[in-house]
KEDOGU-51775 format. One line per 2 residues: number of its first residue (from 1); their letters; for each residue x, y, z of C-alpha. Coordinates in pm, 1 decimal. Example, Ala and Ser with C-alpha at 12.3 -4.5 7.8 and 13.67 -1.06 7.14 Angstrom:
BEGIN
1 = as = 1230.0/-450.0/780.0 | 1367.0/-106.0/714.0
***
This chain:
BEGIN
1 = mt = 414.7/3821.6/4259.6 | 56.3/3954.1/4289.6
3 = ln = -279.5/3761.7/4297.8 | -364.0/3874.2/3976.3
5 = nv = -35.1/3825.5/3792.1 | -33.6/3456.0/3960.3
7 = ll = -345.6/3420.7/3785.3 | -305.8/3535.1/3519.9
9 = fl = 14.1/3326.2/3447.1 | -172.2/3054.9/3491.5
11 = nk = -476.2/3098.1/3243.8 | -173.4/3116.2/2993.2
13 = iw = -58.9/2799.2/3131.2 | -386.3/2645.6/3084.2
15 = nc = -460.4/2817.7/2780.7 | -132.3/2631.4/2582.2
17 = vc = -244.1/2316.6/2800.1 | -574.0/2369.3/2601.0
19 = yf = -434.8/2356.4/2244.2 | -239.8/2144.5/2208.1
21 = vk = -448.4/1905.4/2396.9 | -678.7/1990.1/2099.5
23 = kn = -398.7/1991.7/1861.7 | -255.5/1643.1/1931.9
25 = gr = -618.8/1503.2/1985.3 | -709.3/1638.3/1618.7
27 = qi = -390.7/1425.9/1538.4 | -468.0/1105.8/1763.7
29 = lq = -799.5/1101.1/1538.4 | -684.2/1193.2/1228.9
31 = hq = -410.9/900.5/1298.7 | -563.9/605.4/1499.3
33 = tv = -543.4/286.5/1358.9 | -943.6/132.1/1156.9
35 = ky = -882.6/-191.6/1123.1 | -1114.7/-430.4/929.5
37 = ev = -1275.4/-695.7/1170.3 | -1167.9/-1054.0/1007.9
39 = vp = -1450.7/-1307.6/1154.1 | -1405.1/-1675.0/1187.8
41 = ls = -1585.5/-1778.5/874.5 | -1890.5/-2030.8/882.4
43 = pl = -1925.5/-2378.7/777.4 | -2116.1/-2259.2/519.2
45 = sk = -1833.5/-2008.1/384.8 | -1545.6/-2278.5/488.1
47 = hr = -1745.0/-2479.9/198.8 | -1776.6/-2234.2/-68.5
49 = ls = -1398.6/-2121.2/-2.9 | -1290.2/-2505.8/-50.9
51 = lv = -1516.5/-2516.2/-430.6 | -1249.3/-2234.8/-542.4
53 = rr = -917.8/-2177.5/-622.2 | -692.1/-1985.8/-390.3
55 = kv = -627.8/-1657.4/-587.0 | -296.7/-1481.7/-642.5
57 = lv = -307.5/-1107.5/-553.1 | -1.7/-906.9/-743.7
59 = ld = 116.7/-561.9/-547.5 | 267.1/-308.0/-649.8
61 = ld = 518.8/-91.5/-398.8 | 552.8/303.2/-531.7
63 = et = 296.0/506.3/-473.6 | 49.2/209.8/-417.3
65 = li = 247.7/47.9/-89.5 | 476.2/263.1/-3.0
67 = hs = 601.5/631.0/-146.6 | 1002.9/699.8/-182.4
69 = hh = 1257.8/985.9/-248.7 | 1632.3/945.7/-263.3
71 = dg = 1936.3/1163.4/-154.6 | 1929.0/1488.0/-299.8
73 = vq = 1576.6/1467.1/-437.8 | 1331.3/1623.1/-216.9
75 = rq = 1006.7/1568.2/-362.7 | 752.4/1868.7/-271.8
77 = tv = 502.0/1598.7/-176.3 | 694.2/1459.6/75.0
79 = kp = 657.2/1792.9/403.1 | 1015.8/1877.4/444.9
81 = gt = 1150.7/1688.2/770.6 | 880.0/1419.1/783.1
83 = pp = 1074.3/1118.6/892.9 | 1055.1/801.0/636.3
85 = df = 957.6/462.5/814.2 | 1317.7/372.1/703.6
87 = il = 1595.6/402.4/501.6 | 1739.5/176.7/259.0
89 = kv = 2087.2/205.5/59.5 | 2199.1/58.3/-217.4
91 = ti = 2427.9/106.7/-439.5 | 2354.0/189.3/-803.2
93 = er = 2621.6/220.9/-1082.1 | 2911.7/180.1/-753.3
95 = hp = 2731.7/490.6/-617.5 | 2589.0/459.0/-256.8
97 = vr = 2207.6/604.0/-293.6 | 1983.9/633.4/30.7
99 = ff = 1654.2/586.3/-36.0 | 1368.5/740.1/225.7
101 = vh = 1088.9/497.5/234.5 | 748.1/602.8/407.1
103 = kr = 476.2/305.8/398.3 | 139.5/391.2/336.8
105 = ph = -67.4/408.4/575.7 | -193.8/64.7/744.2
107 = vd = 17.8/-97.4/504.8 | 136.2/-352.5/782.2
109 = yf = -216.3/-420.5/894.3 | -336.6/-487.8/509.2
111 = ld = -52.4/-695.4/427.3 | -164.6/-932.7/777.9
113 = vv = -484.3/-969.4/628.3 | -477.7/-1013.8/282.2
115 = sq = -212.3/-1275.8/280.4 | -404.8/-1485.1/512.7
117 = wy = -675.7/-1489.0/196.6 | -400.7/-1478.4/-136.8
119 = el = -101.5/-1589.8/-209.3 | 102.6/-1259.1/-245.0
121 = vv = 313.2/-1142.9/-532.6 | 559.7/-810.5/-518.0
123 = ft = 575.1/-681.3/-908.9 | 778.6/-312.0/-905.0
125 = as = 925.0/-189.6/-1203.3 | 1186.2/-13.5/-984.8
127 = me = 1500.7/-212.3/-1041.5 | 1585.2/-532.7/-803.0
129 = iy = 1859.0/-406.0/-598.8 | 1563.5/-152.7/-477.0
131 = ga = 1263.3/-348.4/-512.9 | 1415.2/-631.9/-339.1
133 = gv = 1548.8/-437.4/-29.8 | 1155.8/-266.5/16.2
135 = ad = 1008.6/-620.5/-18.6 | 1241.5/-765.0/297.1
137 = kl = 1129.6/-451.0/503.8 | 751.0/-461.6/441.0
139 = dn = 761.3/-862.2/455.4 | 957.5/-786.5/773.7
141 = nr = 1033.0/-1174.1/827.2 | 702.0/-1307.7/805.4
143 = ki = 760.5/-1464.8/474.9 | 476.7/-1335.0/301.2
145 = lq = 640.5/-1176.0/28.1 | 839.5/-1417.9/-115.9
147 = tr = 818.5/-1423.1/-494.9 | 884.2/-1101.2/-656.1
149 = yy = 906.3/-962.9/-985.1 | 1074.9/-665.8/-1054.8
151 = rq = 1178.6/-407.6/-1395.0 | 1375.8/-698.5/-1636.4
153 = hc = 1019.4/-878.5/-1610.8 | 813.3/-532.1/-1723.3
155 = tl = 799.3/-462.7/-2088.4 | 867.5/-129.4/-2202.6
157 = dl = 554.2/-54.4/-2410.8 | 456.7/339.5/-2500.3
159 = gs = 738.6/506.5/-2254.6 | 622.6/289.5/-1973.8
161 = yt = 655.0/-31.0/-1808.2 | 391.3/-324.4/-1849.9
163 = kd = 351.0/-618.4/-1618.1 | 286.3/-913.3/-1781.3
165 = ls = 32.0/-1110.1/-1531.4 | 42.9/-1437.1/-1740.3
167 = ni = 381.6/-1484.8/-1669.5 | 297.8/-1580.0/-1291.0
169 = sh = -8.0/-1717.2/-1384.3 | -134.9/-1917.7/-1653.7
171 = dl = -477.3/-1899.3/-1471.6 | -631.7/-1542.9/-1567.3
173 = ss = -925.6/-1627.7/-1332.1 | -771.4/-1663.7/-1051.5
175 = if = -539.1/-1375.4/-1025.0 | -602.2/-996.2/-982.8
177 = il = -285.0/-729.9/-952.4 | -314.4/-386.3/-673.4
179 = dn = -170.8/-99.4/-889.9 | -171.6/261.1/-891.8
181 = sp = -86.1/311.3/-1261.9 | -331.7/182.5/-1526.5
183 = ga = -20.1/143.3/-1797.8 | 139.1/-85.0/-1584.5
185 = yr = -180.1/-343.7/-1670.5 | -274.1/-280.4/-1981.8
187 = sy = -302.5/-566.9/-2115.3 | -530.7/-702.8/-1838.1
189 = pa = -758.1/-425.7/-1758.0 | -1048.2/-687.5/-1572.2
191 = na = -756.0/-807.2/-1351.0 | -682.5/-489.3/-1199.8
193 = mp = -812.5/-350.6/-865.3 | -708.2/77.7/-949.6
195 = ik = -559.2/240.9/-616.7 | -510.4/615.1/-605.1
197 = sw = -149.6/727.9/-628.1 | -10.3/789.3/-254.2
199 = fs = 284.6/1030.8/-187.6 | 266.0/1163.6/198.5
201 = dp = -143.0/1161.7/319.2 | -104.1/1080.7/674.7
203 = sd = -505.3/1037.8/698.8 | -511.6/772.8/386.9
205 = ta = -748.6/470.9/435.4 | -739.2/366.6/94.0
207 = ll = -536.8/28.2/204.4 | -849.7/7.0/435.8
209 = nl = -1118.7/64.5/206.7 | -1044.4/-252.1/-4.0
211 = lp = -1018.0/-514.4/231.5 | -1444.9/-605.4/178.0
213 = vl = -1425.7/-611.0/-152.8 | -1089.5/-800.9/-121.8
215 = da = -1243.5/-1001.6/156.8 | -1541.2/-1110.2/-75.1
217 = lr = -1309.5/-1116.7/-422.6 | -1187.5/-1468.8/-287.1
219 = ft = -1484.3/-1681.4/-296.9 | -1502.9/-1588.0/-664.3
221 = qd = -1509.9/-1884.7/-924.9 | -1320.5/-1610.2/-1182.2
223 = vr = -1219.2/-1264.3/-1039.1 | -1244.5/-1080.2/-1380.6
225 = sv = -1667.3/-1115.9/-1348.1 | -1613.2/-871.4/-1094.7
227 = ls = -1282.2/-610.5/-1164.8 | -1449.2/-609.0/-1485.7
229 = rn = -1713.0/-406.8/-1394.4 | -1479.5/-141.3/-1245.1
231 = lh = -1354.0/-86.2/-1622.5 | -1560.2/292.5/-1649.9
233 = ih = -1290.7/401.4/-1364.1 | -972.7/322.9/-1528.7
235 = rp = -800.2/637.5/-1675.9 | -715.7/617.4/-1993.1
237 = w = -366.9/533.3/-2080.8
***
């Protein structure tokens, strides 16, 4: 092999290396974990927090914390070949079904942080056999998602399932819901924190973006005094 051929071969290898480095570098930057800095409370902040009731954050599952599809249904929103974070095997009406579940980016970190600030409650319109399995996986033995409500606790209204927050707590000043579906909190718009639906975008940072306001909201006397200001962004039912 002549020197020119060797140099040409090495140049091709170098170009390939550069291409993969650039490609993977973009992916690393796109997927790198960005975290909210949780700093210790000052004595004054601790005192202020002690004067208000610990609040309840109600969490939806599908398209809020996770996205899933089951056997035989490959939704176009999930790129074919994208591996799920976990597979949930359940039996529905005597038929075994596998759900391929994808976790929203940063959901584990999000739950770690907000569980320090709030009492967490899962409220999903999904069937219990599925919702309980997903909640178990997200909880991962941390015992932060032990209170759960499912489809049987919802009300079918205008073709969608609504969630009655008063079934969880009669003190509506200290409870609010994070949900991608406005129909779910139709009766409690002032107790809702909307979030865009998530399906497969690996660069999504919606959960991280909520941490600053969630950090501050725990100090309020009435969550509705803050969340009612979001009423203009709720989509029509």
